[in-house]
N, C-alpha and C positions, 0 to 999 in steps of 0.2 A: 934783522927787522922783526918785530913782533907783529904778525899780520893782523891779530885781533885788535890792535890799537892803531892800525894804519888808517889814516884819513882817506887814502886812495881807495882802500877796500870799502869803507863806509860810503864813499861816493858811488862806487859801483852798485852797492845794495840799494841806494836811493834811486839810481837810474833804472835798476831792474823793476822796481815797483811803478815807476813812471811809465815804463813800456807796457804795463798792463792796460792802461787807458789809451795808449798811443803806440800801436805796434810798429810804427815807422822808426821808433827809437831803438829797436832791437839791434840793428847794426852798430849803433853807438855804444850799447852795452857790451857787445862783443869786442869792439875796438878797445874799450877800457880794460876788459879782461885780458886781451892780447898784450896790453902794456904791462900788466901785473905779472904775467907768466912768460913774457918775452917770446911770444908766438908770432910766427910769420903769417900764418893763415888761421882764422878762427871761424867755426861754423856751428850752428845750432839747428838740429832737426827735431821737430815735434809734430806729430800728426795724430789726431783723434780719429777713430774709425767712424764716429758719428759725423755724417756729411753736413750736419747743421753747423758744426764748429769749424772755424778757419784753422788751417794748419799754420805753424810757424816754420819758416825756412829763412834763416837770416845768416849772412856772412859778413865778415869784415877783413880788411887787409888783403883782399884777393878779388879776382874777377868772378862775378857770379856765374858766368858761363862755365867756369871750371867745375863748379859744384853741380851744375845742371847735367854736365856730361857724367860726373861721378854717379849721380842718382840713376841715370838711364843705363849706364854700362858698368862702371868700375865698382860700384857697391857690391855687385854679385861676385867679384873676384878679389875682394878685399881680404887678404890673408891675415891681416891683423885681427879682424873681427873674431874669427874662429879660434885663433891662438889666445886672444885675451879672454874669450869666454871660458876656455879651459883653465886658465891660470888664475884669474881674479874673481873673487866672490862678488855678489851683487852689492852695489853701493860703494865699491872700492874704486880708487883712481886706477886707470888702466894705462900702462906704459908700454909702448910698442917694442922698445929695445929689450925689455925684460921678457916679453912673450915670444919674440922671434929675433934671431941673430941677424946682423947685417948681411952675413954671407948667404943665409937662406933667403932673406928678403930680395937680394940682388938677382936671384934666379927666377923671380916670379913675374908674371904678366902685370900684376898690380904695380910693381915698382917700375918696370921698364916702360910701360905704356901710360901710366898715370903720374906716379911720383917723380920720376926722373925728368920728364919734360917740364915740370913746374919747379924743378930744383929743390924738392923736399925729400927728407930721408927719415925723419923721426916724427912720431905723433904721440899724443896722450889725451886723455879725456875721461869723462865720467858719464855713466847712464843715470838719467834722472827718472826715478820711479814715479809713475803716475797711477792714480786709482783706476783699476779695471781697464787699463789701456796699455799699449806698448810703451816702453820707456822712451823718453826723449834722450837725445845724445848731444852733449857739448864736447867738442874736440878742437885741438889746435895742432898745427904742424910746424916743423922747423927744418931748415936745411942741414945737411950733414956736417958742414963746417962749423955750425954753432953747437953741435953736440946734442945729446938727448935731454929730455926734460928730467928734472930731479924731484926729490921728495918735497922740497920747499914750494915748488910750483903746485904739487898735488895738494898740499895743505891749504893753499889759496882756493882751489876748486872745492874742497870739502867745506871750507868756511862759507862759500857762496851757495852750496848745494841746497840747503833748506829754503833759501830765499828764491832760488830759481824754480824749485818745485812748486812753491806756493804761487809764484807769479804766473807760471805756465797754466796751472789749474784755474786761476782767476781769469786768465785770458780766454780759456775755452768756455768758462761759465758765462762771462760777459758776452762772448760771441753768440752763444745759444740764446741768451736773454734778448739781445738785439734782434736776432732772427725771429724769435717768437713774437716780439712786439710788432715787428714789421708785418708779420703774417696776420696778426690780429687787426692791425690798422687797414691792411689791404682788404681783408674780409669785410670790415665795417664800411669801407668806402663803397661797396656794392649795395649797401642797405639804403633804401630811399627815405628813411627817417633819421633825423639828426640824433646822434649819440655822443654824449660826453662821459668821460671817466673822471671821477672826482676822488680826492683823498678825504680823510676824516675831517680836514679843516675847510673843505670846499674848494681846494685848489684844483684847477683843471689839469689833469695828467695827459689826456689825449682827447681829440675830437675827430670824427670822421669827416669825409668830404662834404656831406650834406650839412653838417653842423657848422663847418667853416663858411660855407656859402650863406647860411642863415645869419651868422655874425657879421659878414660883410654887408648884408642888406641893412643892418642897424635899425631894424623895425621891431622894437619891444624888448630885445635882448642884446646886451652888449658885453664885451670882454674888457675888464680893467683890473689891474693889479693881480693878475693870474686867477681871477674869479669871474663868474658870470654875474651880471647885474641887470635888474629890470629898470625900465625907464621910469616907472612910477615908484615913488619912495615907499608908499605903503606896501606895495607888492614886493619891493626889493627886500624888505626886512623878512618877509615870509620866505622868499627865495633863498636868502642866506641861511636861515634856520634849517630849511629842508636840505640844503646842500651839505650842511654839517651833520645831518641826521638828527637834529634836535627837535624837529616838529613832526617826526614820523609817529605813526600810531602803533605803539608797542613794537617798534623796530621793524615795522613792515613797509616802511617807505611812506610816500605821500604824493599828492597830486596838486596841481595849481593851474588855473586858467590865467594866462598872462596877456593882459591887454596890449594892443599895438597902436602906435601913433597914427598909422595909416588908416585906421578904422576897420581894417579887415578882421575876420573872425579871429578870436584870441588863440594863441598857442596853447596846446595841451601838454603840460609838463608832467612826466611820471618819474618819480625817484624810486629806484630799486636798490636796497642795501645789498652789498656784496660781502659775504661773511669772510671769504678767504682774503689774505693779504697778498695773494699772488695770482695773477691772471694774465696768461699770454705774455709774460715778460714785463708786467707792469706792477712792480712792488708798490704797496701802499694803496692799491685800489680799494676804496670803501663803498662807493656808490656809482651806479650807472644811471644816467639821466637821459630819458628818451623825450624828444620834443616833436610833437606832431603838428603839422600845419594844415588845417582843414582847407585852406585856400589853394593848396598845392595838389595838382592832379597826381594820382599814383603813377610812378614810372612804369615803363613797359616791362612785363615779365616775358616778353617774346622769346628772347634767347634761351632762358631757362626752360620754358615750356617746350620749345622746339627740341632742346637737347634731351630733356627727360622723357617726353611723351610723344615726340615726333609728330607734333601738330603741323598741319599745313599752314602756309602764310595766311590764307583766308580765315582759318579757324583761330589763329593767334590774334588777328585783328579783331575778330568778334569777341573773343575772350577779354581782351583789353578794354573794349568798349563796355562790356557788361560789368567789368570790375569798376569802371568809373560811375556806375549807377544807372546806365541807360537801359530803357526797356528794349525788348526785341524789335519793336517797330521802329523806334528811333535809331537803333543800331543798324537796321536794314537801310534806313534812309541815308545814314552817314556812309555806309559802304556802297550805296548805289545798287543794292540788290532787292529782290522781292522779299516780302515778309515770309512767304511760304518757304523759300530756300533758306532764309536765315533761321526759321524755326527748326529746319532739319539739321542744320549744322551743330546746334547744341547737343543733340543726341550723339553725334559722332565724337564731340569733345568729351562728353560724359563717358563714353565707352573707352576712349583712349586713356583718360586720366583716372578711371576707376571710381568716378563719382556717379551719384544717382540723380541729382537735381542741381538747380542753379545755386542754391545756398551752399551746398557742399563744395561746388567748384570755386565759389568765391572764397570760402575758408581756406581751400587748398592754395589758391593764388596768393592770398594775403600772407600765408606762411612762407612763401618764397621771397627772396630778395628782389626788390625792384631794381633793375639795372638798365643802363643804356643799351642800345642795340649793339654797339661795339663790344661792350663787355659780355653781352649775351652770346655774340658770335664766338668770343674767346672761350666761354664755358662750353659751347657746342663743340669746338675743335678739340678741347682737352678731353671731353667725355668720349668723343668719337675715336680718339687715339687709344683710349683704354678699352673700348668695346670691340 
């Protein structure tokens, strides 16, 4: 058989690249490889040192528990590994029977405690070189009665090798991208202003939690055809132009007051061009759109203030009220305290936050994300564990 014209081999290559987007397909890939090389057990190990990237550990034609035990115990006594390292150059197919005789293998713990109980006696495989990481390993096992693997089986692995290398690298890259994007979205969900990410055509790539809530209200801004739309036709045309970056002033973005059907104060839209084509795992990001709602009270900064500056509960309540625009007397009335005691508390807050007057404190608080009390408590616990 000419393996390079084999329809079966081409099917395996196709399945390898399918597994990049769907890691659950790796066992099916290994099963197909097992058919081509007549292997009884097939296993793939790949692990990036970067904790962001998911490892691949897939098996076929075997009980996964066997390979779990191998990793915990028998990988350390695998006599084939050292023998093959000595005999075969990097990138070559490694044959167990050529590196170690059957007689020598039979005297080892690896054979008697691992291979013989699962009725295996021969193995072969190939290391898959990965950039700046440990190689991945694809290997297959056979019983003694079936005899060792031969060169024709090795040629199949070598034909698949470049495709496996590329697919594993893509798998790790996609995993890192997904993780980065999730981290960006989680961070933006703590922000009390609606944030949308748009591509150069105005397509919405992501929206934080506040933005999704704004769209659900359906008051002035709607989502249709993967784009944002204004209720008023005249404003919608401006919105579309700004979303595509066409109406920005010298590439510096733009602003729009968006009227609302409810009659409440209009939304304040700010478009900020994003020069890079990559941000937090979001390829194609061209514009960040911030939507401020004047009718919405600022969310509490309580958790963040408590975590960063160790403010007391009374100081945090006062700071939140001042952020909402209340005067000291009105804040005292809301808190049920005297004006004199409430006048003293700002001085304590200034001292703890390193600010000198109320305006500086407000700027500091506005620079912090507005979060729910639950999220603030989470921030507090995380910072407390690090300190």
